[in-house]
MIZA-80369 format. One record per atom (N, C-alpha, C, O, CB): residue in three letters; atom name; x, y, z. Coordinates in steps of 0.001 Angstrom, whole numbers, plus 500000, padded with zeros to 6 digits. Glycine has a CB too. Layout:
> ala:CA:X:Y:Z
...
END
This chain:
> met:N:484422:490450:502549
> met:CA:485856:490656:502655
> met:C:486495:491802:501522
> met:O:485906:491855:500442
> met:CB:486532:489167:502448
> lys:N:487417:492515:501685
> lys:CA:487958:493343:500802
> lys:C:489482:493129:500799
> lys:O:490046:492543:501723
> lys:CB:487553:494712:501106
> ile:N:490269:493728:499503
> ile:CA:491494:493786:499592
> ile:C:491871:495098:499123
> ile:O:491541:495551:498026
> ile:CB:492070:492755:498971
> val:N:492674:495785:500115
> val:CA:493099:497409:500164
> val:C:494519:497101:499766
> val:O:495357:496335:500242
> val:CB:492940:498359:501827
> met:N:494532:498036:498621
> met:CA:496043:498062:497934
> met:C:496234:499428:498171
> met:O:495287:500183:497952
> met:CB:496247:497622:496216
> ala:N:497363:499903:498605
> ala:CA:498018:501001:498798
> ala:C:499425:501104:498022
> ala:O:500346:500287:498014
> ala:CB:498137:501114:500189
> val:N:499336:502168:497465
> val:CA:500731:502403:496818
> val:C:501508:503695:497474
> val:O:501017:504811:497307
> val:CB:500526:502664:495153
> ile:N:502536:503560:498105
> ile:CA:503106:504744:499027
> ile:C:504787:504971:498869
> ile:O:505522:504209:498240
> ile:CB:502753:504338:500720
> lys:N:505127:505937:499433
> lys:CA:506481:506072:499375
> lys:C:507150:504991:500193
> lys:O:506600:504544:501199
> lys:CB:506861:507401:499804
> pro:N:508406:504538:499749
> pro:CA:509134:503379:500354
> pro:C:509400:503723:501773
> pro:O:509224:502833:502605
> pro:CB:510483:503042:499605
> phe:N:509873:505106:502232
> phe:CA:510257:505281:503584
> phe:C:509138:505228:504685
> phe:O:509376:505154:505891
> phe:CB:510927:506536:503656
> lys:N:507892:505275:504121
> lys:CA:506910:505125:505088
> lys:C:506196:503774:505332
> lys:O:505093:503658:505866
> lys:CB:505999:506033:504794
> leu:N:507049:502671:504824
> leu:CA:506629:501269:505199
> leu:C:506372:501096:506600
> leu:O:505251:500838:507038
> leu:CB:507635:500280:504820
> glu:N:507429:501237:507328
> glu:CA:507251:500823:508710
> glu:C:506085:501665:509506
> glu:O:505379:500994:510258
> glu:CB:508650:500991:509434
> glu:N:505835:502979:509414
> glu:CA:504826:503639:510036
> glu:C:503332:502891:509455
> glu:O:502339:502825:510180
> glu:CB:505014:505302:509689
> val:N:503352:502458:508318
> val:CA:502101:502055:507823
> val:C:501804:500683:508528
> val:O:500755:500427:509119
> val:CB:502113:501966:506229
> arg:N:502926:499799:508377
> arg:CA:502923:498583:509323
> arg:C:502489:498617:510478
> arg:O:501554:497902:510839
> arg:CB:503993:498112:509545
> asp:N:503146:499525:511311
> asp:CA:502627:499775:512769
> asp:C:501372:500178:513111
> asp:O:500758:499874:514134
> asp:CB:503303:500662:513352
> ala:N:500976:500950:512117
> ala:CA:499407:501607:512117
> ala:C:498454:500626:511901
> ala:O:497334:500757:512396
> ala:CB:499115:502708:510971
> leu:N:498825:499390:511042
> leu:CA:497892:498079:510758
> leu:C:498042:497341:511860
> leu:O:497059:496810:512377
> leu:CB:498245:497159:509484
> thr:N:499219:497211:512343
> thr:CA:499367:496168:513382
> thr:C:498363:496517:514530
> thr:O:497614:495646:514972
> thr:CB:500903:496092:513930
> thr:N:498353:497928:515059
> thr:CA:497647:498060:516039
> thr:C:496029:498177:515846
> thr:O:495262:498559:516730
> thr:CB:498203:499077:516624
> leu:N:495628:497754:514444
> leu:CA:494280:497650:514334
> leu:C:493953:496286:514270
> leu:O:492794:495936:514048
> leu:CB:493774:498357:513255
> gly:N:495013:495354:514471
> gly:CA:494815:493828:514455
> gly:C:494702:493258:513164
> gly:O:493916:492329:512974
> gly:CB:493622:493418:515179
> val:N:495508:493787:512127
> val:CA:495695:493395:510633
> val:C:496876:492347:510861
> val:O:497920:492746:511376
> val:CB:496127:494791:509505
> his:N:496737:491112:510513
> his:CA:497701:490228:510968
> his:C:498764:489879:509632
> his:O:499770:489211:509871
> his:CB:496892:488883:511599
> gly:N:498540:490277:508461
> gly:CA:499459:489895:507420
> gly:C:499261:490925:506360
> gly:O:498169:491471:506198
> gly:CB:499226:488434:506895
> leu:N:500264:491181:505671
> leu:CA:500099:492028:504382
> leu:C:501324:491652:503407
> leu:O:502347:491190:503912
> leu:CB:500105:493726:504745
> thr:N:501242:491822:502184
> thr:CA:502170:491517:501102
> thr:C:502780:493001:500639
> thr:O:501966:493902:500439
> thr:CB:501350:490676:499827
> val:N:503848:493198:500510
> val:CA:504537:494293:499971
> val:C:505192:494057:498785
> val:O:505937:493080:498712
> val:CB:505405:494772:500818
> thr:N:505027:494848:497770
> thr:CA:505837:494620:496384
> thr:C:506672:495987:496074
> thr:O:506288:497102:496429
> thr:CB:504700:494278:495007
> glu:N:507689:495765:495466
> glu:CA:508399:497010:494850
> glu:C:507805:497373:493627
> glu:O:507707:496578:492692
> glu:CB:509881:496803:494580
> val:N:507399:498554:493586
> val:CA:506877:498998:491933
> val:C:507386:500095:491717
> val:O:508085:500623:492582
> val:CB:505304:499214:491576
> lys:N:507148:500706:490480
> lys:CA:507556:502139:489971
> lys:C:506405:502358:489227
> lys:O:505629:501552:488714
> lys:CB:508966:502316:489070
> gly:N:506414:504104:489254
> gly:CA:505195:504387:488547
> gly:C:505268:505904:488428
> gly:O:506279:506523:488761
> gly:CB:503859:503843:489299
> tyr:N:504300:506420:488001
> tyr:CA:504134:508111:487870
> tyr:C:502820:508512:487966
> tyr:O:501932:507764:487560
> tyr:CB:504625:508744:486488
> gly:N:502496:509911:488590
> gly:CA:501092:510187:488509
> gly:C:500963:511468:487538
> gly:O:501515:511570:486442
> gly:CB:500462:510441:490015
> arg:N:500148:512403:488135
> arg:CA:500140:513654:487097
> arg:C:501238:514301:486633
> arg:O:501320:514812:485516
> arg:CB:499488:514680:487560
> gln:N:502194:514292:487572
> gln:CA:503651:515043:487100
> gln:C:504503:514265:486250
> gln:O:505547:514769:485835
> gln:CB:504604:515401:488325
> lys:N:504185:513127:485951
> lys:CA:504669:512253:485112
> lys:C:506494:512087:485453
> lys:O:507347:512005:484569
> lys:CB:504212:512835:483568
> gly:N:506706:512071:486632
> gly:CA:508163:511843:487171
> gly:C:508594:513358:487418
> gly:O:507910:514365:487599
> gly:CB:509267:510968:485999
> his:N:510100:513144:487357
> his:CA:510526:514649:487670
> his:C:511914:514650:487013
> his:O:512337:513685:486376
> his:CB:510594:515087:489420
> thr:N:512614:515817:487209
> thr:CA:514162:515657:486704
> thr:C:514990:515713:487832
> thr:O:514610:516341:488820
> thr:CB:514682:516795:485679
> glu:N:516119:515116:487816
> glu:CA:517354:515249:488780
> glu:C:518610:515481:487997
> glu:O:518862:514951:486915
> glu:CB:517568:513929:489682
> ile:N:519392:516347:488665
> ile:CA:520653:516800:488295
> ile:C:521969:515914:488972
> ile:O:522233:515964:490173
> ile:CB:520671:518318:488716
> tyr:N:522622:515222:488130
> tyr:CA:523650:514181:488712
> tyr:C:524981:514687:487813
> tyr:O:524961:514674:486583
> tyr:CB:523140:512326:488419
> arg:N:525943:515058:488468
> arg:CA:527140:515461:488158
> arg:C:526989:516503:486958
> arg:O:527757:516515:485995
> arg:CB:527997:514261:487869
> gly:N:525868:517413:487130
> gly:CA:526056:518524:486204
> gly:C:524926:518302:485047
> gly:O:524395:519230:484436
> gly:CB:527644:518538:485595
> ala:N:524646:516912:484848
> ala:CA:523668:516813:483811
> ala:C:522500:516517:484235
> ala:O:522433:515757:485202
> ala:CB:523946:515970:482891
> glu:N:521314:517015:483654
> glu:CA:519953:516946:483929
> glu:C:519360:515562:483361
> glu:O:519589:515320:482176
> glu:CB:519254:518201:483319
> tyr:N:518684:514717:484046
> tyr:CA:518229:513567:483765
> tyr:C:516635:513697:484208
> tyr:O:516251:514269:485227
> tyr:CB:519109:512466:484469
> ala:N:515820:513070:483264
> ala:CA:514401:512781:483463
> ala:C:514220:511466:484074
> ala:O:514647:510422:483581
> ala:CB:513642:512843:482190
> val:N:513506:511569:485275
> val:CA:513240:510250:485768
> val:C:511780:510083:485818
> val:O:511061:510716:486590
> val:CB:513868:510002:487117
> ser:N:511317:509111:484875
> ser:CA:509940:508914:484386
> ser:C:509166:508180:485476
> ser:O:508081:508565:485911
> ser:CB:509911:508104:483020
> phe:N:509726:507243:485823
> phe:CA:509033:506238:486941
> phe:C:509752:506486:488404
> phe:O:510970:506624:488518
> phe:CB:509268:504474:486465
> leu:N:509098:506511:489182
> leu:CA:509515:506606:490555
> leu:C:509229:505318:491233
> leu:O:508344:504542:490873
> leu:CB:508838:507749:491266
> pro:N:510142:505110:492375
> pro:CA:510116:503897:492948
> pro:C:508886:504043:494189
> pro:O:508693:505071:494838
> pro:CB:511692:503522:493475
> lys:N:508287:503035:494305
> lys:CA:507117:503184:495350
> lys:C:507123:501739:496011
> lys:O:507874:500854:495601
> lys:CB:505511:503595:494600
> leu:N:506346:501584:496932
> leu:CA:505888:500076:497503
> leu:C:504296:500137:497365
> leu:O:503620:501150:497549
> leu:CB:506388:499753:499319
> lys:N:503812:498859:497003
> lys:CA:502423:498466:496821
> lys:C:502359:497660:498106
> lys:O:503286:496911:498416
> lys:CB:502047:497633:495386
> ile:N:501215:497815:498895
> ile:CA:501126:497050:500024
> ile:C:499447:496674:499818
> ile:O:498538:497454:499535
> ile:CB:501643:497935:501506
> glu:N:499383:495237:500056
> glu:CA:498128:494685:499927
> glu:C:497773:493885:501187
> glu:O:498556:493095:501715
> glu:CB:498073:493855:498702
> val:N:496502:494155:501642
> val:CA:496023:493660:502775
> val:C:494454:493038:502557
> val:O:493543:493725:502095
> val:CB:496126:494811:503816
> ala:N:494334:491951:502871
> ala:CA:492898:491210:503033
> ala:C:492286:491530:504280
> ala:O:492853:491281:505344
> ala:CB:492981:489631:502981
> val:N:491085:492105:504210
> val:CA:490376:492592:505400
> val:C:488954:492223:505336
> val:O:488304:492191:504291
> val:CB:490505:494081:505553
> pro:N:488407:491886:506761
> pro:CA:486874:491984:506654
> pro:C:486217:493200:506579
> pro:O:486522:494156:507293
> pro:CB:486286:491409:507681
> ser:N:485097:493221:505533
> ser:CA:484514:494305:505069
> ser:C:484327:495445:506337
> ser:O:484476:496626:506021
> ser:CB:483174:493822:504389
> glu:N:484073:495189:507460
> glu:CA:483902:496178:508635
> glu:C:485214:496991:508852
> glu:O:485229:498116:509352
> glu:CB:483527:495378:510023
> leu:N:486241:496355:508454
> leu:CA:487675:496925:508778
> leu:C:488317:497790:507728
> leu:O:489435:498287:507861
> leu:CB:488654:495783:509021
> val:N:487374:497972:506447
> val:CA:488255:498758:505394
> val:C:488225:500112:505736
> val:O:489272:500733:505554
> val:CB:487783:498629:503902
> asn:N:487137:500789:506250
> asn:CA:487442:502196:506517
> asn:C:488346:502689:507730
> asn:O:488705:503866:507788
> asn:CB:486208:502804:506666
> pro:N:488752:501634:508826
> pro:CA:489628:501946:509632
> pro:C:491031:501616:509103
> pro:O:492025:502204:509527
> pro:CB:489309:501373:510800
> val:N:491076:500798:508301
> val:CA:492345:500341:507502
> val:C:492899:501624:506500
> val:O:494035:502080:506372
> val:CB:491901:498904:506494
> ile:N:491696:501979:505892
> ile:CA:492016:503239:504806
> ile:C:492524:504435:505772
> ile:O:493613:504972:505570
> ile:CB:490457:503809:503818
> asp:N:491739:504790:506751
> asp:CA:491988:505884:507695
> asp:C:493774:505740:508167
> asp:O:494613:506621:507974
> asp:CB:490783:505668:509137
> ala:N:493988:504588:508719
> ala:CA:495344:504310:509249
> ala:C:496413:504481:508273
> ala:O:497426:505136:508518
> ala:CB:495431:502957:509769
> ile:N:496174:503861:507105
> ile:CA:497259:504054:506017
> ile:C:497338:505396:505601
> ile:O:498465:505885:505517
> ile:CB:497028:503226:504783
> thr:N:496196:506196:505281
> thr:CA:496308:507578:505120
> thr:C:497161:508422:505875
> thr:O:497994:509223:505452
> thr:CB:495223:508036:505251
> ala:N:496787:508087:507300
> ala:CA:497474:508729:508346
> ala:C:498858:508803:508440
> ala:O:499544:509813:508600
> ala:CB:497126:508248:509379
> ala:N:499270:507447:508306
> ala:CA:500622:507090:508332
> ala:C:501440:507234:507103
> ala:O:502668:507223:507194
> ala:CB:500694:505828:508729
> ala:N:500906:507356:506077
> ala:CA:501520:507359:504838
> ala:C:501697:508788:504279
> ala:O:502483:508961:503347
> ala:CB:500742:506517:503925
> arg:N:500947:509900:504847
> arg:CA:500854:511266:504334
> arg:C:501980:512031:504940
> arg:O:502262:512111:506135
> arg:CB:499482:511931:504652
> thr:N:502644:512641:503811
> thr:CA:503976:513654:504222
> thr:C:503333:515109:503842
> thr:O:503752:516164:504319
> thr:CB:505654:513302:503152
> gly:N:502265:515007:502920
> gly:CA:501763:516697:502456
> gly:C:502388:516858:501279
> gly:O:502079:517886:500676
> gly:CB:502255:518083:503490
> gln:N:503351:515992:500658
> gln:CA:504058:516254:499524
> gln:C:503360:515536:498590
> gln:O:502561:514629:498820
> gln:CB:505453:515945:499574
> ile:N:503822:516146:497113
> ile:CA:503291:515329:495934
> ile:C:503779:513951:495878
> ile:O:504934:513715:496236
> ile:CB:503647:515962:494635
> gly:N:503006:513015:495462
> gly:CA:503531:511499:495366
> gly:C:503265:510604:496732
> gly:O:503785:509505:496922
> gly:CB:505230:511526:495083
> asp:N:502443:511209:497570
> asp:CA:502177:510351:498755
> asp:C:501533:508988:498625
> asp:O:501518:508192:499563
> asp:CB:501367:511066:499609
> gly:N:500965:508719:497359
> gly:CA:500378:507602:496882
> gly:C:498811:507493:496779
> gly:O:498137:508513:496924
> gly:CB:500856:506625:497650
> lys:N:498229:506303:496538
> lys:CA:497183:506234:496346
> lys:C:496644:504806:497117
> lys:O:497479:503947:497401
> lys:CB:497070:506437:494973
> ile:N:495096:504591:497461
> ile:CA:494660:503632:498059
> ile:C:493371:503046:497432
> ile:O:492278:503609:497488
> ile:CB:494554:504014:499310
> phe:N:493627:501763:496780
> phe:CA:492320:501261:496153
> phe:C:491907:500140:496720
> phe:O:492751:499376:497188
> phe:CB:492376:501000:494756
> val:N:490515:499825:496788
> val:CA:489793:498779:497447
> val:C:488929:497997:496407
> val:O:488178:498525:495587
> val:CB:488916:499378:498580
> thr:N:489120:496838:496543
> thr:CA:488354:495812:495622
> thr:C:487776:494537:496394
> thr:O:488216:493924:497367
> thr:CB:489378:495265:494459
> ser:N:486905:494400:495797
> ser:CA:486101:493004:496569
> ser:C:487002:491744:496643
> ser:O:487956:491645:495870
> ser:CB:484650:492453:495643
> leu:N:486770:490938:497403
> leu:CA:487428:489662:497574
> leu:C:486550:488553:497835
> leu:O:486016:488453:498940
> leu:CB:488361:489725:498610
> glu:N:486331:487635:496843
> glu:CA:485342:486663:496596
> glu:C:485586:485633:497487
> glu:O:484683:485174:498188
> glu:CB:485301:486190:495241
> lys:N:486830:485191:497527
> lys:CA:486947:483849:498371
> lys:C:488710:483955:498986
> lys:O:489600:484506:498338
> lys:CB:486593:482205:497133
> ala:N:488871:483436:500059
> ala:CA:490264:483279:500738
> ala:C:490244:481845:501090
> ala:O:489249:481322:501591
> ala:CB:490530:484257:502098
> val:N:491411:481160:500813
> val:CA:491758:479869:501339
> val:C:493083:479936:502033
> val:O:494006:480589:501548
> val:CB:491780:478833:500253
> arg:N:493218:479167:503343
> arg:CA:494499:479286:503862
> arg:C:495012:477799:503433
> arg:O:494426:476764:503750
> arg:CB:494528:479682:505533
> ile:N:496100:477862:502729
> ile:CA:496447:476615:501959
> ile:C:496882:475296:503170
> ile:O:496609:474102:503046
> ile:CB:497881:477061:500819
> arg:N:497547:475883:504203
> arg:CA:497908:474679:505234
> arg:C:496916:474012:505797
> arg:O:496881:472782:505840
> arg:CB:498644:475072:506351
> thr:N:495837:474946:506380
> thr:CA:494565:474249:507113
> thr:C:493450:473992:506115
> thr:O:492722:473011:506270
> thr:CB:493930:475207:508331
> gly:N:493309:474702:505252
> gly:CA:492119:474474:504209
> gly:C:490772:475549:504716
> gly:O:489637:475472:504244
> gly:CB:491584:472593:504268
> glu:N:491192:476491:505725
> glu:CA:490418:477352:506299
> glu:C:489827:478319:505107
> glu:O:490568:478824:504264
> glu:CB:491220:478053:507409
> thr:N:488476:478506:505136
> thr:CA:488010:479574:504141
> thr:C:487383:480948:504455
> thr:O:486849:481142:505547
> thr:CB:487092:478989:503390
> asp:N:487446:481940:503470
> asp:CA:486989:483068:503818
> asp:C:487422:484101:504966
> asp:O:488482:484728:504944
> asp:CB:485950:482757:503955
> gly:N:486665:484169:505750
> gly:CA:487052:485023:506949
> gly:C:487917:484390:507878
> gly:O:488585:485150:508580
> gly:CB:485900:485457:507701
> asp:N:488095:482801:508087
> asp:CA:488813:482148:508974
> asp:C:490279:482198:508284
> asp:O:491293:482010:508956
> asp:CB:488191:480702:509273
> ala:N:490316:482449:506975
> ala:CA:491365:482227:506475
> ala:C:492476:483642:506508
> ala:O:493681:483636:506254
> ala:CB:490953:481679:505165
> leu:N:491688:484695:506872
> leu:CA:492630:485879:507016
> leu:C:493191:485987:508307
> leu:O:493973:486902:508565
> leu:CB:491979:487153:506727
END
């Protein structure tokens, strides 16, 4: 089992969710986050004044999947979240040692 974490632009959430749903991914967690990459933010002009925006709003999506679904999930997120512009995001994959469904007590793959 693996956890796939993707940091994406907020307006791409519905497209990513739809892409994951077509793969049979049943649940995901979405968190509003802020961050910056290589560009370290950008500048905006508001009412004639220039402001430095260091942290840009993003969404972090976390989904627990069986190991055999990792590459299809990565491909689906990449295709759905890509705009071709700077700041499209990143995907991280980590190992998941144990999962427990609190309501039923199911563990590991059954809990997903």
